[in-house]
C-alpha positions as a LaTeX table, in Angstrom:
\begin{tabular}{lrrr}
\hline
Residue & $x$ (\AA) & $y$ (\AA) & $z$ (\AA) \\
\hline
Met1 & 0.00 & 0.00 & 0.00 \\
Lys2 & 2.98 & 2.24 & $-0.51$ \\
Gly3 & 2.03 & 5.73 & $-1.67$ \\
Met4 & $-1.48$ & 5.55 & $-0.26$ \\
Ser5 & $-2.70$ & 8.17 & 2.20 \\
Val6 & $-2.90$ & 7.29 & 5.87 \\
Gly7 & $-6.65$ & 7.98 & 5.70 \\
Gly8 & $-7.11$ & 5.53 & 2.81 \\
Arg9 & $-5.17$ & 2.80 & 4.62 \\
Leu10 & $-7.00$ & 3.36 & 7.88 \\
Leu11 & $-10.42$ & 3.42 & 6.25 \\
His12 & $-9.65$ & 0.24 & 4.30 \\
Thr13 & $-8.64$ & $-1.46$ & 7.55 \\
Ile14 & $-11.95$ & $-0.38$ & 9.07 \\
Ala15 & $-13.79$ & $-1.77$ & 6.02 \\
Arg16 & $-11.97$ & $-5.10$ & 6.30 \\
Leu17 & $-12.87$ & $-5.41$ & 10.00 \\
Ala18 & $-16.46$ & $-4.28$ & 9.46 \\
Ile19 & $-17.04$ & $-6.90$ & 6.74 \\
Arg20 & $-15.61$ & $-9.64$ & 8.96 \\
Leu21 & $-17.77$ & $-8.64$ & 11.93 \\
Ser22 & $-21.09$ & $-7.64$ & 10.35 \\
Thr23 & $-23.34$ & $-7.78$ & 7.32 \\
Pro24 & $-22.52$ & $-5.75$ & 4.20 \\
Val25 & $-25.29$ & $-3.23$ & 4.97 \\
Val26 & $-24.04$ & $-2.66$ & 8.53 \\
Ala27 & $-20.44$ & $-2.56$ & 7.29 \\
Arg28 & $-21.41$ & 0.16 & 4.80 \\
Lys29 & $-22.85$ & 2.27 & 7.63 \\
Ile30 & $-19.69$ & 1.83 & 9.69 \\
Val31 & $-17.31$ & 2.61 & 6.82 \\
Phe32 & $-19.31$ & 5.61 & 5.60 \\
Ala33 & $-19.50$ & 7.00 & 9.16 \\
Ala34 & $-15.74$ & 6.61 & 9.54 \\
Gly35 & $-15.18$ & 8.02 & 6.04 \\
Ser36 & $-17.05$ & 11.21 & 6.96 \\
Arg37 & $-14.04$ & 12.07 & 9.14 \\
Phe38 & $-11.64$ & 12.10 & 6.18 \\
Arg39 & $-11.13$ & 14.50 & 3.29 \\
Lys40 & $-13.33$ & 13.64 & 0.31 \\
Leu41 & $-11.60$ & 12.57 & $-2.90$ \\
Ser42 & $-11.99$ & 13.75 & $-6.47$ \\
Thr43 & $-12.85$ & 11.14 & $-9.11$ \\
Ile44 & $-9.20$ & 11.01 & $-10.22$ \\
Glu45 & $-7.99$ & 10.55 & $-6.64$ \\
Ala46 & $-10.60$ & 7.81 & $-6.08$ \\
Thr47 & $-9.44$ & 6.03 & $-9.24$ \\
Arg48 & $-5.84$ & 6.18 & $-8.00$ \\
Leu49 & $-6.88$ & 4.82 & $-4.62$ \\
Ala50 & $-8.77$ & 1.99 & $-6.34$ \\
His51 & $-5.62$ & 1.12 & $-8.27$ \\
Arg52 & $-3.50$ & 1.15 & $-5.10$ \\
Leu53 & $-5.98$ & $-1.03$ & $-3.22$ \\
Arg54 & $-6.33$ & $-3.53$ & $-6.06$ \\
Arg55 & $-4.20$ & $-6.24$ & $-4.38$ \\
Ser56 & $-5.54$ & $-5.67$ & $-0.86$ \\
Gly57 & $-8.70$ & $-6.90$ & 0.83 \\
Thr58 & $-11.72$ & $-7.94$ & $-1.18$ \\
Cys59 & $-13.62$ & $-6.19$ & $-3.94$ \\
Leu60 & $-16.28$ & $-5.29$ & $-1.36$ \\
Thr61 & $-13.86$ & $-3.78$ & 1.17 \\
Arg62 & $-12.19$ & $-1.79$ & $-1.61$ \\
Ala63 & $-15.55$ & $-0.59$ & $-2.96$ \\
Leu64 & $-16.74$ & 0.48 & 0.50 \\
Thr65 & $-13.51$ & 2.38 & 1.12 \\
Ile66 & $-13.60$ & 4.24 & $-2.17$ \\
Ala67 & $-17.32$ & 5.02 & $-2.05$ \\
Ala68 & $-17.01$ & 6.37 & 1.50 \\
Leu69 & $-14.46$ & 8.92 & 0.28 \\
Leu70 & $-16.06$ & 9.85 & $-3.07$ \\
Pro71 & $-19.18$ & 12.02 & $-2.76$ \\
Asp72 & $-22.31$ & 10.56 & $-4.42$ \\
Ala73 & $-20.59$ & 7.25 & $-5.24$ \\
Glu74 & $-22.46$ & 3.96 & $-4.96$ \\
Val75 & $-21.32$ & 0.45 & $-4.12$ \\
Val76 & $-22.78$ & $-2.00$ & $-6.64$ \\
Val77 & $-22.95$ & $-5.76$ & $-6.05$ \\
Gly78 & $-23.33$ & $-8.25$ & $-8.88$ \\
Arg79 & $-22.95$ & $-11.88$ & $-9.87$ \\
Ser80 & $-20.93$ & $-13.54$ & $-12.56$ \\
Ala81 & $-22.67$ & $-13.39$ & $-15.93$ \\
Ser82 & $-20.50$ & $-16.07$ & $-17.50$ \\
Asp83 & $-21.48$ & $-19.23$ & $-15.61$ \\
Asp84 & $-25.02$ & $-20.05$ & $-14.50$ \\
Arg85 & $-23.90$ & $-23.12$ & $-12.54$ \\
Ala86 & $-21.67$ & $-21.36$ & $-10.01$ \\
Phe87 & $-22.39$ & $-18.17$ & $-8.11$ \\
Ala88 & $-19.54$ & $-15.66$ & $-7.99$ \\
Ala89 & $-20.20$ & $-12.24$ & $-6.47$ \\
His90 & $-18.36$ & $-9.01$ & $-7.22$ \\
Ala91 & $-18.57$ & $-5.44$ & $-5.93$ \\
Trp92 & $-17.49$ & $-2.20$ & $-7.57$ \\
Val93 & $-17.98$ & 1.58 & $-7.31$ \\
Glu94 & $-20.01$ & 3.74 & $-9.66$ \\
His95 & $-19.96$ & 7.53 & $-9.75$ \\
Asp96 & $-22.05$ & 9.62 & $-12.16$ \\
Gly97 & $-22.73$ & 6.50 & $-14.25$ \\
Phe98 & $-19.06$ & 5.54 & $-14.58$ \\
Val99 & $-17.31$ & 2.56 & $-13.00$ \\
Ile100 & $-14.49$ & 3.67 & $-10.70$ \\
Asp101 & $-13.29$ & 0.22 & $-9.64$ \\
Gly102 & $-14.53$ & $-2.44$ & $-12.01$ \\
Thr103 & $-11.90$ & $-5.12$ & $-11.63$ \\
Gly104 & $-13.05$ & $-8.70$ & $-12.02$ \\
Pro105 & $-15.42$ & $-10.72$ & $-14.21$ \\
Ala106 & $-18.31$ & $-9.41$ & $-16.25$ \\
Val107 & $-21.29$ & $-9.22$ & $-13.89$ \\
Gln108 & $-25.01$ & $-8.71$ & $-13.69$ \\
Glu109 & $-26.09$ & $-6.18$ & $-11.09$ \\
Ile110 & $-27.89$ & $-7.60$ & $-8.04$ \\
Gly111 & $-28.20$ & $-4.45$ & $-5.93$ \\
Arg112 & $-26.66$ & $-1.31$ & $-4.54$ \\
Leu113 & $-25.48$ & $-0.59$ & $-1.01$ \\
\hline
\end{tabular}
């Protein structure tokens, strides 16, 4: 996580703990409450943070972290569109109709947090 702000690292740690200890909806509340204490990011800064977090945590913890710091961003949860036999979930961030962190397989949207 070299080059990432202390706030980004701390908030991602909070997201990782929140997901382990609660449901995704409760985790979102925790992470967004904690994120309100940090400086908000621009879209470019959020994209950079997404890139730096790419190898850390899960797609959901990364999405929660980024969305908590990017005003009006949404966490989207989906399932794999490529294989009907196995269920594979994925989470990403959308802002103004654009995907900020869309790493992973092609997915069908299930819902938004």
